[in-house]
Backbone bond lengths (Angstrom), bond angles and torsions (degrees), N, CA, C in turn:
res aa  C-N    CA-C-N  psi(-1)  N-CA   C-N-CA  omega(-1)  CA-C   N-CA-C  phi
1 M - - - 1.458 - - 1.518 109.10 -
2 N 1.326 115.70 144.19 1.456 120.46 177.75 1.520 110.42 -68.85
3 K 1.330 114.30 160.24 1.458 118.47 177.28 1.528 109.53 -67.67
4 T 1.309 114.65 146.38 1.455 119.70 176.99 1.517 109.03 -73.80
5 D 1.314 115.72 130.74 1.461 122.42 -179.60 1.537 109.58 -61.08
6 P 1.337 117.60 138.98 1.472 120.40 179.32 1.529 113.02 -58.02
7 T 1.324 117.66 -31.26 1.461 120.37 178.23 1.526 110.87 -65.67
8 V 1.328 116.08 -40.82 1.467 120.11 178.18 1.528 109.28 -62.79
9 K 1.322 117.12 -43.62 1.466 120.98 178.88 1.528 111.07 -62.71
10 R 1.344 116.36 -45.82 1.469 120.87 -177.32 1.524 111.07 -64.47
11 E 1.325 116.33 -46.05 1.467 119.59 -178.43 1.532 111.29 -68.82
12 T 1.320 117.42 -36.18 1.462 120.25 176.62 1.523 110.62 -66.05
13 A 1.320 117.15 -38.87 1.465 120.40 176.46 1.526 110.48 -62.79
14 F 1.330 116.93 -40.52 1.464 120.26 177.73 1.524 110.23 -63.36
15 I 1.334 116.82 -47.04 1.470 121.50 178.86 1.530 109.39 -60.05
16 G 1.324 116.92 -42.53 1.461 120.85 179.29 1.517 112.64 -63.44
17 S 1.329 117.00 -40.71 1.463 119.40 -179.08 1.528 111.38 -69.24
18 I 1.319 117.56 -40.76 1.466 119.98 177.12 1.525 109.98 -66.94
19 T 1.323 117.12 -39.18 1.471 120.77 177.09 1.526 110.17 -61.25
20 L 1.322 117.27 -40.77 1.464 120.62 177.94 1.534 111.05 -63.42
21 I 1.321 116.76 -45.60 1.467 120.78 179.54 1.532 110.62 -61.46
22 L 1.322 116.26 -47.37 1.463 119.84 179.59 1.528 111.70 -66.49
23 S 1.321 116.98 -32.67 1.463 120.40 177.11 1.524 110.94 -66.05
24 L 1.318 116.72 -41.94 1.466 120.20 176.96 1.523 110.42 -63.00
25 F 1.323 115.97 -41.12 1.462 120.60 176.98 1.530 110.31 -61.05
26 M 1.328 116.67 -44.91 1.455 121.07 179.62 1.525 111.15 -61.76
27 Q 1.335 116.34 -42.19 1.466 119.65 177.37 1.531 110.07 -58.68
28 G 1.340 115.16 -41.70 1.463 119.79 178.68 1.517 112.47 -63.17
29 V 1.321 116.92 -39.76 1.469 120.62 178.71 1.529 109.55 -63.47
30 F 1.319 117.48 -45.78 1.467 120.14 177.41 1.531 110.63 -59.99
31 L 1.328 116.44 -38.47 1.463 120.78 179.64 1.522 111.34 -65.75
32 V 1.334 116.53 -47.03 1.466 121.23 -179.79 1.528 110.77 -62.61
33 L 1.319 116.45 -38.22 1.465 120.72 179.28 1.528 112.70 -78.18
34 R 1.314 116.49 -0.12 1.473 123.16 -178.98 1.527 112.42 59.77
35 Q 1.329 115.01 35.03 1.459 121.32 178.26 1.524 111.56 -112.04
36 W 1.340 116.29 3.34 1.454 119.59 -174.10 1.522 110.63 -77.71
37 D 1.316 115.13 135.71 1.460 123.48 165.68 1.522 106.64 -150.81
38 V 1.301 117.31 -178.41 1.460 120.44 -174.18 1.529 112.43 -64.57
39 T 1.336 117.46 -24.11 1.458 119.67 178.51 1.532 111.33 -66.55
40 V 1.327 116.53 -28.80 1.463 120.43 176.60 1.530 109.11 -66.69
41 L 1.306 116.80 -43.60 1.465 121.18 178.45 1.530 110.56 -62.16
42 F 1.329 117.04 -48.58 1.466 120.39 -179.32 1.535 111.14 -63.59
43 G 1.321 116.60 -40.81 1.454 120.24 178.20 1.520 111.72 -63.60
44 N 1.323 115.60 -41.29 1.460 120.65 178.56 1.522 111.04 -64.85
45 L 1.313 117.12 -41.25 1.463 120.76 178.02 1.531 111.04 -62.34
46 L 1.324 116.29 -44.40 1.468 119.88 179.28 1.530 110.94 -64.82
47 G 1.316 116.77 -52.43 1.460 120.79 -177.69 1.521 112.82 -62.23
48 G 1.326 116.65 -43.97 1.464 120.03 179.83 1.521 112.55 -65.71
49 A 1.317 116.48 -43.21 1.467 120.05 -179.78 1.525 110.96 -64.25
50 V 1.317 117.31 -43.06 1.464 120.70 -179.94 1.529 110.45 -67.21
51 A 1.327 117.18 -37.56 1.467 120.48 179.82 1.527 111.04 -63.98
52 V 1.325 116.69 -45.28 1.469 120.33 179.67 1.526 110.17 -68.96
53 L 1.325 117.51 -40.39 1.465 121.07 177.28 1.531 110.40 -61.24
54 N 1.318 117.05 -41.36 1.461 121.21 178.10 1.535 110.39 -59.30
55 F 1.318 116.84 -44.58 1.467 120.30 179.75 1.531 110.59 -64.44
56 F 1.333 116.72 -43.67 1.461 120.93 179.69 1.523 111.01 -61.35
57 L 1.327 116.78 -45.88 1.462 120.74 179.72 1.526 111.41 -64.13
58 M 1.328 116.57 -34.76 1.461 119.48 175.21 1.527 110.11 -63.83
59 G 1.322 116.81 -43.39 1.458 120.72 178.08 1.517 112.41 -61.07
60 I 1.313 116.54 -42.09 1.469 121.19 177.69 1.532 109.71 -62.97
61 S 1.321 116.49 -42.02 1.463 120.62 179.52 1.524 111.40 -62.71
62 V 1.312 116.61 -43.44 1.464 120.48 178.17 1.526 109.62 -62.96
63 Q 1.328 116.18 -42.71 1.467 121.06 178.88 1.534 110.22 -58.24
64 K 1.318 117.24 -44.60 1.466 120.65 179.23 1.525 111.51 -69.18
65 A 1.335 117.04 -39.23 1.460 120.87 -176.97 1.520 112.30 -66.50
66 V 1.318 116.98 -33.75 1.464 121.18 -179.05 1.525 111.21 -61.52
67 A 1.311 116.66 -30.56 1.465 121.07 -177.51 1.534 112.68 -84.99
68 K 1.340 117.65 0.63 1.467 120.64 -175.93 1.522 111.32 -109.81
69 E 1.323 114.14 169.26 1.463 120.78 172.67 1.534 108.62 -66.86
70 E 1.323 116.37 160.98 1.466 121.40 -173.77 1.533 113.26 -55.53
71 K 1.335 117.37 -47.77 1.467 120.75 -178.01 1.535 110.77 -65.59
72 D 1.324 116.81 -44.80 1.469 120.33 178.43 1.521 111.28 -65.05
73 A 1.329 116.00 -36.99 1.466 120.13 178.68 1.528 110.22 -63.71
74 A 1.322 116.45 -43.82 1.466 120.47 178.69 1.523 111.13 -61.85
75 N 1.333 117.13 -41.92 1.465 120.97 178.33 1.521 111.42 -65.17
76 T 1.328 116.17 -39.88 1.470 120.59 177.82 1.524 110.40 -60.56
77 M 1.321 116.17 -45.36 1.458 120.27 -178.30 1.531 111.77 -68.17
78 K 1.337 117.25 -38.44 1.465 120.30 177.63 1.526 111.19 -63.42
79 L 1.321 116.16 -45.57 1.462 120.32 178.80 1.526 110.54 -62.49
80 S 1.321 115.97 -45.23 1.459 120.67 179.21 1.524 111.19 -59.45
81 Q 1.320 115.92 -46.16 1.461 119.44 -179.16 1.524 110.99 -62.29
82 G 1.307 116.59 -42.97 1.458 119.88 179.40 1.522 112.61 -62.04
83 L 1.320 116.15 -45.44 1.467 119.97 -179.91 1.526 111.56 -67.82
84 R 1.321 116.65 -38.81 1.472 119.49 179.08 1.533 111.00 -67.66
85 M 1.340 116.96 -37.44 1.469 119.64 177.02 1.533 110.33 -65.43
86 L 1.319 116.35 -37.59 1.459 120.72 176.41 1.530 110.01 -62.37
87 M 1.339 116.59 -41.92 1.469 120.85 177.77 1.533 110.66 -62.16
88 L 1.329 117.18 -44.16 1.469 120.68 179.22 1.529 110.77 -63.82
89 F 1.322 116.43 -41.31 1.462 120.54 178.25 1.529 110.74 -63.47
90 A 1.334 116.44 -43.04 1.471 120.47 179.76 1.525 110.75 -62.60
91 A 1.328 117.08 -41.88 1.467 120.42 178.63 1.526 110.60 -64.29
92 A 1.330 116.31 -42.95 1.469 119.98 178.80 1.532 110.39 -63.99
93 A 1.326 117.05 -40.86 1.462 120.83 179.18 1.526 111.02 -65.11
94 L 1.327 116.39 -44.35 1.472 119.49 176.40 1.521 110.78 -58.70
95 G 1.326 115.67 -44.60 1.461 120.29 -179.46 1.511 112.90 -62.72
96 A 1.321 116.31 -33.40 1.464 120.23 -179.43 1.525 112.53 -82.18
97 L 1.325 116.34 -32.61 1.469 120.02 -173.13 1.526 114.55 -89.82
98 L 1.322 117.29 -33.16 1.464 119.28 -175.94 1.532 110.37 -92.50
99 P 1.322 117.02 130.04 1.464 119.97 -176.53 1.533 114.04 -70.11
100 V 1.315 117.53 -8.38 1.461 120.18 179.57 1.534 111.19 -76.17
101 F 1.347 117.22 -12.95 1.458 122.09 -178.90 1.528 111.09 -115.12
102 N 1.319 116.28 139.06 1.454 121.66 169.23 1.527 106.72 -81.44
103 T 1.309 117.35 122.13 1.466 121.48 -173.28 1.528 112.31 -58.57
104 A 1.318 117.09 -46.71 1.474 119.99 -179.61 1.524 110.43 -62.69
105 A 1.320 117.32 -37.58 1.461 121.12 -179.13 1.529 111.86 -71.03
106 V 1.302 117.68 -19.04 1.466 120.80 173.47 1.520 109.88 -83.05
107 L 1.316 117.02 -44.05 1.462 121.52 -173.41 1.523 113.90 -74.39
108 I 1.306 117.94 -41.33 1.469 121.21 -175.89 1.529 112.10 -58.76
109 P 1.340 120.58 -46.99 1.468 119.69 -179.75 1.526 114.74 -62.71
110 L 1.318 117.81 -17.69 1.462 119.78 178.01 1.531 111.12 -65.28
111 F 1.336 116.94 -18.70 1.461 121.57 178.09 1.529 112.79 -94.36
112 F 1.307 118.37 -9.07 1.471 121.38 -177.33 1.531 113.24 -60.55
113 P 1.334 120.20 -39.63 1.475 118.14 177.35 1.527 113.07 -59.75
114 R 1.328 117.80 -34.49 1.469 119.78 177.24 1.521 110.53 -63.57
115 I 1.316 116.13 -41.14 1.463 120.24 177.52 1.524 109.59 -64.83
116 A 1.325 116.61 -41.87 1.467 120.71 179.31 1.521 111.37 -63.03
117 V 1.326 117.93 -39.11 1.471 121.01 177.83 1.527 109.58 -64.67
118 F 1.319 117.21 -40.66 1.466 120.72 176.70 1.530 110.18 -61.21
119 I 1.320 116.96 -45.22 1.471 121.15 178.94 1.518 110.06 -62.23
120 R 1.335 116.95 -43.46 1.470 121.38 179.66 1.523 110.42 -60.72
121 T 1.322 116.72 -43.85 1.465 121.23 178.86 1.522 110.25 -61.33
122 F 1.309 116.95 -43.90 1.456 121.68 178.64 1.531 110.89 -61.67
123 L 1.326 116.98 -43.40 1.466 121.04 179.57 1.527 111.80 -65.02
124 I 1.317 117.31 -38.99 1.466 121.19 179.20 1.528 109.93 -65.18
125 K 1.334 116.85 -43.86 1.463 120.34 178.13 1.528 110.63 -62.50
126 K 1.318 116.47 -40.23 1.464 120.79 179.76 1.530 110.12 -64.52
127 E 1.343 117.23 -42.59 1.475 121.03 178.30 1.520 111.00 -62.22
128 K 1.323 117.21 -40.17 1.458 120.65 179.09 1.523 110.98 -65.48
129 R 1.338 117.29 -41.01 1.466 120.62 178.33 1.517 110.82 -64.22
130 E 1.350 116.56 -42.39 1.462 120.37 179.33 1.516 111.09 -67.24
131 G 1.330 117.25 -35.19 1.468 121.45 178.18 1.520 111.11 -64.63
132 K 1.336 116.82 -38.80 1.467 120.75 178.07 1.517 111.01 -71.28
133 A 1.339 116.79 -32.54 1.461 120.58 179.79 1.528 111.02 -69.57
134 D 1.332 117.16 -29.56 1.477 121.12 179.59 1.512 112.61 -73.53
135 E 1.324 117.08 -21.42 1.478 120.56 -176.16 1.491 112.08 -74.00
């Protein structure tokens, strides 16, 4: 396998750190609402890990697709998306079916990477504005 691109590693680390922060926040919300038990923790661990893994695998797929011809790249991305969606569905199904997981605590972290991407976009725009202000 080719080496993982440093950008994929950096962005996955960012997604992972935001997912961790949001997961801690979610745990706190469950605690304040007096709904916390160990199933919330296990569900959060499953959902958060799968969400970050999904983002990492997407990055790897993009890295591989960039090195291919257009048609092969499109096929690579379609296959990757299908397999990653299957993984997300399997995690959601496990979270819903097994009593060791709190279903909401599995599903909610699956959206954390989207929030992290929004935050990243906001930070990039802010850096660009500050860079122009320094000129």
